N, C-alpha and C positions, 0 to 999 in steps of 0.2 A: 042565288047564283047568277041570275041575270043581271042584278045590280053590280056584282063583282066584275063580270065580263064588260059591262058598259063602262065602269070606272077605269079598268085597265086599258081599254081601247082609247078612252079619252086622254089618259096620261101619255100613252104612246104618241097620239096625235099632237098633244101639246108639246112634248119633248121634241118631236120632229120639226114642228113649226118654229120653236125657239132656236133650234140648231141651224136653221136656214137664215136667221136674221144676221145682218152685218154688225160687226162689233166696233165700238169707238176706238180711235187710235191709241188711247191710253191703256186699253186692255191687252196686255201682252200675253196673258194666259187666261183663257175662259174655259171653265170646266162644267160639264153637265154630268150629274151622277144619278141616273135612274136606279131605283132600288125596290125590292119587294121582300116581304118577310112574314113569318108566322111565329107565334110564341104563346106565352102564358099571360093572362090578365088576372090581377088580384085587386080587390077593392077593400078599402078600410071599412071598419064597422061590420054591418050585417050583410055586406055585398057578397055576391057569388064569384067564384073563380071561373075562368073560361079560357077559350082559345081565341087569341087575337090575330088580326091580319092587318097589314099595311102595304100600300103601294104609293110611290111618289118619286120625287126628284129634287135634287139640290142644284142650284144654279150659282156657281162660285167664280169669283175673281181671285187671282193670285195676289197676295199681300205685297209682292215685290219681285223683281227679277232675281232668280237664283234662290228663292226662299221656298220652304216646304209648308208655308202657311197660306190659308185662303179664307175668304169670308163670303157670305152671300145669303140667298133666300132659299128656304125649303118650302115645298108645297107637297102635302101628303094626305091621302085618304086613309082613315083609320076605322076599323070595325073592331071594337073591344070584345064582342061576343060573336065572332064570325060563324061558328058552327053550332051554336046553341039557339034553337028556335024558341025556347021558353023564356029566354032572357029579354030584358027590355032593350029597346032600340038605343044603342050606344055607338053611334057612328058620328065621326067628325071629319071636317076638312081642316087640317092644320096648316097654318102659314106663319112663318117666323124667320128670325135672323139666326144664322149659325156660323160658328167659327170652327175651322178644322186645321190640323197640323199633322205632319209626319215627323216625330222627333227622332225616329230611327229609320233605317233603310226601308223596311216593309211594314212598319207599325203605324196605324192610322188612328187618330182620336179626334173627337169633336164634342162640342156642347152648343146648345142654343136655347133661346126662349121662343116659345110657340104660342100663338093664339089659336084656339080651336073654335070652329063654328059648327054647331049641331046640325045634323042632316036627318031628314025624315021626321019621325015623331020626336026626336031629340031637339028641344028648343034651347038647351043650355049653351052658353058661349064662354067656357072657362079658359084659363091660361095654363101653361105648363112648362116643363123643362125636358129637353131631350139630350141624351148623351150617347156616344158610341165609341167602342174600342174594337179595332179590327185589323185585318191583314190585307195589304194591297201591295202586290209585287212591284218592284221598280222596273218598269218596262219603258222603252223609249218610244214606242208607237203611240198612235192616237187613241187606241182602245185598250183599257186595262181592267181586268176583273177585280172585284173585292168581296170580302165577306166580313161581317162585323156583328158584334153583340150590341143590340140597341136597347136602351132603357128609357122609358117615358114616364113622367109623373104628371098626371092631369089633375088639376085642383078644381074639381067639380063639387057637387053637393057632398060626395065622399071622394077621397083621394083614390084615383085609379092609377095603378102601377102596371105597366106593360113591359115585359122583357121578351124580346124577339131576336131571332137569328135572321139577319138581313143579308141578302146577296144582291149584287148589281154590277154595273160597269161604269168606268170613268171614261168619258169622252173629252178629249183635250183638243182645243181649237187655238 
């Protein structure tokens, strides 16, 4: 639990620091999307199922003026077995490139390729794919809430599939 509190406070500090940086002139829309989620982990083969947890943020640039598409970087802490003490250490720091779009008024979808760095006793550094489908109201303000179904496939020794319900806010600059 102490590791969880430390990682959440580090994420908040990092998001706050990045939000204070000045943006280049070409960046007409800069988005920060901090998120947190809990869900189910399943592992191929003889692996055990468990409860997963993630906390992180996306740092996105708009793909153009008047478009509902964006691209950017995701940084997320993942614990595939957050509540199971008997399970092996399966914690990662995921960093990768993501694409997002809102094809309809309040519907949000995204996909990305992520590189995962093992944390703690986990020394594996696999790659994976993340997708999300969700709801984000069309509000004109700087802060907008969102909720999404997030699915990750981590291609480690065994394939880890994590399906989580993720909530967060979009900060528009």
